[in-house]
Backbone as CSV, one residue per row, in Angstrom:
resi,resn,N_x,N_y,N_z,CA_x,CA_y,CA_z,C_x,C_y,C_z
1,MET,42.723,29.029,14.127,41.419,28.706,14.693,41.490,28.817,16.205
2,SER,40.372,29.166,16.769,40.325,29.315,18.223,40.213,27.938,18.886
3,THR,40.486,27.911,20.155,40.395,26.681,20.927,38.957,26.157,20.906
4,ARG,38.021,27.066,20.980,36.610,26.663,20.969,36.263,25.982,19.642
5,THR,36.714,26.517,18.505,36.451,25.923,17.193,37.040,24.533,17.115
6,TRP,38.303,24.385,17.608,38.939,23.061,17.602,38.157,22.082,18.467
7,MET,37.662,22.559,19.585,36.902,21.696,20.507,35.604,21.226,19.837
8,VAL,34.897,22.127,19.155,33.651,21.769,18.468,33.939,20.754,17.367
9,LEU,35.023,20.972,16.592,35.389,20.031,15.537,35.749,18.666,16.113
10,ALA,36.495,18.654,17.212,36.906,17.386,17.825,35.694,16.614,18.345
11,VAL,34.794,17.305,19.014,33.596,16.649,19.550,32.738,16.118,18.400
12,SER,32.610,16.895,17.333,31.831,16.454,16.167,32.447,15.210,15.538
13,ALA,33.772,15.203,15.394,34.451,14.047,14.807,34.271,12.803,15.665
14,VAL,34.410,12.964,16.984,34.243,11.828,17.897,32.803,11.303,17.816
15,ALA,31.833,12.201,17.773,30.428,11.774,17.680,30.173,11.052,16.364
16,PHE,30.733,11.556,15.278,30.562,10.937,13.967,31.139,9.529,13.944
17,VAL,32.379,9.391,14.393,33.033,8.079,14.428,32.317,7.172,15.422
18,GLY,31.917,7.724,16.548,31.212,6.939,17.558,29.915,6.364,17.029
19,GLY,29.234,7.114,16.173,28.003,6.621,15.562,28.241,5.373,14.739
20,PHE,29.321,5.362,13.964,29.645,4.170,13.172,29.998,2.991,14.069
21,VAL,30.750,3.259,15.127,31.152,2.188,16.042,29.920,1.590,16.713
22,LEU,29.064,2.442,17.242,27.857,1.953,17.913,26.925,1.243,16.937
23,ARG,26.827,1.750,15.729,25.961,1.088,14.742,26.426,-0.338,14.498
24,GLY,27.721,-0.542,14.399,28.257,-1.885,14.210,28.023,-2.763,15.421
25,ALA,28.014,-2.157,16.611,27.840,-2.930,17.843,26.396,-3.361,18.052
26,VAL,25.452,-2.496,17.688,24.046,-2.811,17.957,23.292,-3.261,16.711
27,GLY,23.920,-3.228,15.554,23.262,-3.663,14.325,22.538,-2.512,13.671
28,PRO,22.018,-2.740,12.485,21.359,-1.672,11.753,20.051,-1.263,12.417
29,VAL,19.722,-0.004,12.288,18.468,0.507,12.798,17.384,0.149,11.799
30,PRO,16.284,-0.459,12.250,15.234,-0.839,11.313,14.667,0.388,10.609
31,SER,14.413,0.251,9.333,13.825,1.331,8.555,12.343,1.401,8.832
32,VAL,11.798,2.618,8.816,10.349,2.741,8.990,9.614,2.173,7.783
33,HIS,10.347,1.984,6.680,9.727,1.430,5.482,10.050,-0.051,5.307
34,ALA,10.682,-0.659,6.302,11.033,-2.074,6.181,9.758,-2.903,6.051
35,GLN,9.845,-3.956,5.288,8.691,-4.815,5.110,8.399,-5.558,6.403
36,GLN,7.154,-5.606,6.737,6.721,-6.284,7.944,6.645,-7.782,7.683
37,ALA,7.166,-8.556,8.618,7.110,-10.015,8.479,5.668,-10.493,8.619
38,ASN,5.364,-11.569,7.921,4.072,-12.248,8.049,2.875,-11.407,7.630
39,ARG,3.060,-10.510,6.683,1.904,-9.777,6.174,1.008,-10.735,5.389
40,VAL,-0.237,-10.339,5.264,-1.209,-11.070,4.461,-1.490,-10.209,3.241
41,PHE,-1.534,-10.844,2.075,-1.802,-10.123,0.837,-3.160,-10.519,0.295
42,GLU,-3.844,-9.546,-0.279,-5.125,-9.804,-0.919,-4.986,-9.420,-2.391
43,ILE,-5.261,-10.369,-3.253,-5.210,-10.149,-4.692,-6.654,-10.023,-5.157
44,ARG,-6.978,-8.865,-5.719,-8.356,-8.606,-6.133,-8.408,-8.360,-7.631
45,THR,-9.446,-8.892,-8.261,-9.661,-8.716,-9.691,-11.069,-8.176,-9.903
46,TYR,-11.152,-7.029,-10.560,-12.439,-6.404,-10.860,-12.684,-6.488,-12.365
47,THR,-13.875,-6.936,-12.725,-14.298,-6.922,-14.113,-15.314,-5.796,-14.252
48,ALA,-14.984,-4.828,-15.084,-15.847,-3.662,-15.257,-17.052,-4.000,-16.121
49,ALA,-18.154,-3.335,-15.820,-19.349,-3.445,-16.663,-19.037,-2.824,-18.028
50,GLU,-19.793,-3.230,-19.020,-19.614,-2.721,-20.391,-19.582,-1.187,-20.399
51,GLY,-18.514,-0.643,-20.954,-18.372,0.810,-21.077,-18.023,1.548,-19.793
52,LYS,-17.744,0.834,-18.708,-17.508,1.479,-17.398,-16.057,1.383,-16.921
53,PHE,-15.151,0.837,-17.744,-13.780,0.609,-17.287,-13.061,1.917,-16.938
54,ASP,-13.198,2.927,-17.764,-12.541,4.206,-17.471,-13.084,4.822,-16.182
55,ALA,-14.381,4.709,-15.970,-14.987,5.240,-14.743,-14.489,4.468,-13.519
56,LEU,-14.337,3.151,-13.654,-13.818,2.342,-12.544,-12.395,2.768,-12.193
57,LYS,-11.545,2.910,-13.213,-10.159,3.329,-12.966,-10.125,4.733,-12.362
58,ALA,-10.986,5.620,-12.810,-11.039,6.979,-12.249,-11.434,6.952,-10.771
59,ARG,-12.390,6.093,-10.434,-12.803,6.007,-9.023,-11.643,5.537,-8.156
60,PHE,-10.895,4.559,-8.636,-9.718,4.114,-7.884,-8.697,5.240,-7.775
61,ARG,-8.391,5.855,-8.902,-7.383,6.916,-8.942,-7.773,8.086,-8.031
62,ASP,-9.024,8.501,-8.084,-9.459,9.723,-7.405,-9.925,9.521,-5.966
63,HIS,-10.289,8.294,-5.600,-10.876,8.086,-4.274,-10.359,6.841,-3.552
64,THR,-10.498,5.700,-4.197,-10.320,4.419,-3.525,-8.919,4.215,-2.969
65,VAL,-7.899,4.485,-3.760,-6.517,4.226,-3.332,-6.206,4.971,-2.030
66,SER,-6.551,6.246,-1.953,-6.258,7.011,-0.732,-7.126,6.563,0.435
67,LEU,-8.351,6.146,0.157,-9.209,5.644,1.239,-8.696,4.308,1.776
68,PHE,-8.144,3.469,0.909,-7.531,2.237,1.394,-6.434,2.564,2.403
69,GLU,-5.561,3.469,2.051,-4.463,3.864,2.958,-5.023,4.418,4.266
70,LYS,-6.046,5.243,4.155,-6.678,5.837,5.345,-7.133,4.759,6.325
71,HIS,-7.553,3.625,5.785,-8.101,2.556,6.628,-7.125,1.405,6.861
72,GLY,-5.833,1.689,6.724,-4.811,0.725,7.122,-4.449,-0.322,6.091
73,MET,-4.899,-0.160,4.879,-4.553,-1.091,3.804,-3.312,-0.545,3.092
74,THR,-2.377,-1.417,2.777,-1.191,-0.999,2.042,-1.375,-1.334,0.574
75,ASN,-1.334,-0.300,-0.266,-1.449,-0.495,-1.716,-0.124,-1.021,-2.241
76,ILE,-0.112,-2.255,-2.744,1.104,-2.833,-3.312,1.227,-2.468,-4.783
77,GLY,0.138,-2.613,-5.549,0.177,-2.266,-6.957,-1.147,-2.514,-7.643
78,TYR,-1.280,-1.877,-8.808,-2.493,-1.973,-9.625,-2.065,-2.273,-11.053
79,TRP,-2.780,-3.178,-11.720,-2.420,-3.592,-13.072,-3.653,-3.718,-13.947
80,THR,-3.430,-3.513,-15.239,-4.427,-3.819,-16.268,-3.727,-4.690,-17.306
81,PRO,-4.380,-5.731,-17.785,-3.760,-6.585,-18.796,-3.383,-5.779,-20.039
82,GLN,-2.304,-6.187,-20.698,-1.820,-5.474,-21.874,-2.589,-5.815,-23.137
83,GLU,-3.109,-7.023,-23.226,-3.733,-7.445,-24.479,-4.867,-8.422,-24.214
84,GLY,-5.577,-8.722,-25.255,-6.688,-9.663,-25.150,-7.936,-8.995,-24.616
85,PRO,-9.013,-9.754,-24.503,-10.289,-9.178,-24.070,-10.247,-8.616,-22.649
86,LEU,-9.389,-9.167,-21.775,-9.319,-8.660,-20.401,-8.744,-7.252,-20.328
87,ALA,-7.982,-6.843,-21.340,-7.386,-5.507,-21.361,-8.458,-4.416,-21.417
88,GLU,-9.637,-4.782,-21.855,-10.712,-3.799,-22.018,-11.581,-3.614,-20.787
89,ASN,-11.424,-4.509,-19.781,-12.362,-4.404,-18.656,-11.839,-4.937,-17.320
90,THR,-10.548,-5.210,-17.177,-10.063,-5.887,-15.975,-9.023,-5.062,-15.228
91,LEU,-9.263,-4.890,-13.941,-8.332,-4.227,-13.035,-7.914,-5.242,-11.975
92,ILE,-6.624,-5.398,-11.805,-6.078,-6.332,-10.819,-5.236,-5.520,-9.843
93,TYR,-5.407,-5.781,-8.559,-4.576,-5.074,-7.597,-4.288,-5.935,-6.386
94,ILE,-3.256,-5.520,-5.646,-2.838,-6.250,-4.451,-2.752,-5.279,-3.287
95,LEU,-3.356,-5.678,-2.183,-3.284,-4.946,-0.924,-2.563,-5.817,0.100
96,ALA,-1.947,-5.187,1.085,-1.290,-5.926,2.167,-1.825,-5.439,3.501
97,TYR,-1.850,-6.370,4.454,-2.352,-6.097,5.806,-1.439,-6.788,6.810
98,PRO,-1.425,-6.322,8.045,-0.632,-7.004,9.066,-1.143,-8.413,9.374
99,SER,-2.455,-8.621,9.189,-3.052,-9.926,9.496,-4.404,-10.027,8.783
100,ARG,-4.973,-11.202,8.824,-6.307,-11.402,8.231,-7.360,-10.634,9.025
101,ASP,-7.209,-10.612,10.360,-8.138,-9.829,11.185,-8.050,-8.343,10.851
102,ALA,-6.838,-7.856,10.623,-6.648,-6.451,10.253,-7.327,-6.156,8.913
103,ALA,-7.285,-7.111,7.997,-7.952,-6.936,6.698,-9.457,-6.777,6.897
104,THR,-10.033,-7.626,7.720,-11.470,-7.544,7.989,-11.833,-6.197,8.604
105,GLU,-11.050,-5.758,9.581,-11.298,-4.462,10.227,-11.164,-3.312,9.235
106,SER,-10.143,-3.383,8.378,-9.934,-2.325,7.384,-11.092,-2.247,6.401
107,TRP,-11.537,-3.401,5.907,-12.651,-3.397,4.954,-13.935,-2.895,5.611
108,ASP,-14.177,-3.277,6.861,-15.378,-2.797,7.562,-15.348,-1.270,7.700
109,ALA,-14.190,-0.735,8.079,-14.050,0.715,8.228,-14.182,1.416,6.877
110,PHE,-13.564,0.851,5.858,-13.636,1.418,4.514,-15.078,1.490,4.030
111,ARG,-15.794,0.375,4.140,-17.173,0.320,3.629,-18.115,1.268,4.369
112,SER,-17.813,1.591,5.620,-18.692,2.485,6.373,-18.241,3.948,6.322
113,ASP,-17.152,4.230,5.638,-16.620,5.591,5.534,-17.565,6.449,4.680
114,PRO,-18.021,7.576,5.211,-18.933,8.446,4.445,-18.316,8.938,3.126
115,GLU,-17.016,9.167,3.117,-16.356,9.605,1.882,-16.437,8.512,0.808
116,TRP,-16.270,7.241,1.225,-16.391,6.134,0.275,-17.832,6.013,-0.217
117,LYS,-18.778,6.099,0.703,-20.189,5.975,0.317,-20.568,7.038,-0.713
118,LYS,-20.064,8.245,-0.518,-20.337,9.329,-1.460,-19.699,9.041,-2.822
119,ALA,-18.423,8.638,-2.822,-17.726,8.333,-4.080,-18.411,7.184,-4.813
120,LEU,-18.835,6.176,-4.074,-19.531,5.033,-4.668,-20.841,5.475,-5.304
121,ALA,-21.633,6.228,-4.569,-22.927,6.668,-5.075,-22.770,7.547,-6.316
122,GLU,-21.824,8.472,-6.274,-21.622,9.366,-7.421,-21.117,8.600,-8.640
123,SER,-20.197,7.662,-8.428,-19.616,6.941,-9.566,-20.599,5.938,-10.168
124,GLU,-21.576,5.508,-9.380,-22.526,4.520,-9.882,-23.924,5.099,-10.107
125,ALA,-23.991,6.411,-10.248,-25.282,7.060,-10.492,-25.926,6.564,-11.791
126,GLN,-25.081,6.176,-12.756,-25.579,5.681,-14.042,-25.505,4.152,-14.130
127,GLY,-25.329,3.490,-13.002,-25.267,2.029,-12.981,-23.954,1.525,-12.389
128,ARG,-23.992,0.285,-11.972,-22.802,-0.337,-11.358,-21.610,-0.295,-12.300
129,LEU,-20.410,-0.138,-11.697,-19.191,-0.111,-12.492,-18.602,-1.505,-12.685
130,THR,-18.977,-2.459,-11.835,-18.398,-3.807,-11.930,-19.483,-4.860,-12.123
131,VAL,-19.081,-5.932,-12.796,-19.974,-7.080,-12.930,-19.438,-8.268,-12.149
132,ASN,-18.163,-8.189,-11.751,-17.574,-9.274,-10.975,-16.385,-8.745,-10.173
133,VAL,-16.293,-9.187,-8.918,-15.162,-8.869,-8.058,-14.703,-10.175,-7.431
134,GLU,-13.416,-10.477,-7.598,-12.838,-11.680,-7.003,-11.774,-11.273,-6.006
135,SER,-11.686,-12.018,-4.916,-10.704,-11.745,-3.872,-10.023,-13.052,-3.474
136,LEU,-8.703,-12.987,-3.350,-7.924,-14.142,-2.927,-6.899,-13.676,-1.906
137,PHE,-6.941,-14.234,-0.697,-5.935,-13.920,0.315,-4.792,-14.914,0.176
138,ALA,-3.568,-14.409,0.316,-2.395,-15.260,0.136,-1.281,-14.870,1.105
139,ASP,-0.506,-15.863,1.485,0.695,-15.654,2.286,1.897,-15.712,1.357
140,PRO,2.922,-14.907,1.620,4.115,-14.996,0.778,4.854,-16.327,1.012
141,ALA,5.371,-16.891,-0.061,6.181,-18.100,0.063,7.481,-17.748,0.790
142,ASP,8.129,-18.744,1.408,9.346,-18.468,2.172,10.463,-17.885,1.308
143,PHE,10.410,-18.080,-0.002,11.443,-17.566,-0.898,11.016,-16.286,-1.612
144,SER,9.844,-15.746,-1.262,9.345,-14.549,-1.906,10.167,-13.330,-1.515
145,PRO,10.495,-12.468,-2.484,11.236,-11.254,-2.139,10.375,-10.215,-1.421
146,ILE,9.058,-10.374,-1.446,8.173,-9.463,-0.731,7.429,-10.262,0.317
147,LYS,7.446,-9.738,1.527,6.791,-10.467,2.627,5.925,-9.596,3.450
């Protein structure tokens, strides 16, 4: 091998080892996906109108979920009950926000979004999709694995 090749290998090795040394000295680099401390969670429950549950789920799947993200809401998860009468008409989901004020701002922006207004109007051309919407804001407990 040439001197230049050895020099490149040596510099690369030193940089590689140096990265581990510095990482230990300064601690781990925060992940861009790390959970934010003190988030606020909103637990929402939608009861679909008679015969409208599939249309409600389609609206979420095709429009709502991406619009939530567009307006700063973090989609945590969406659920439907497995059994009983609620399995036929109930959608439960959780959103996360940096703060309660951020939640208010996100909902205001979402509700005024022309894309949302269009999706809402088209999906409810034959009548409302929901008969009840419940919202509960919650803080994670100190022992919660999600914060």
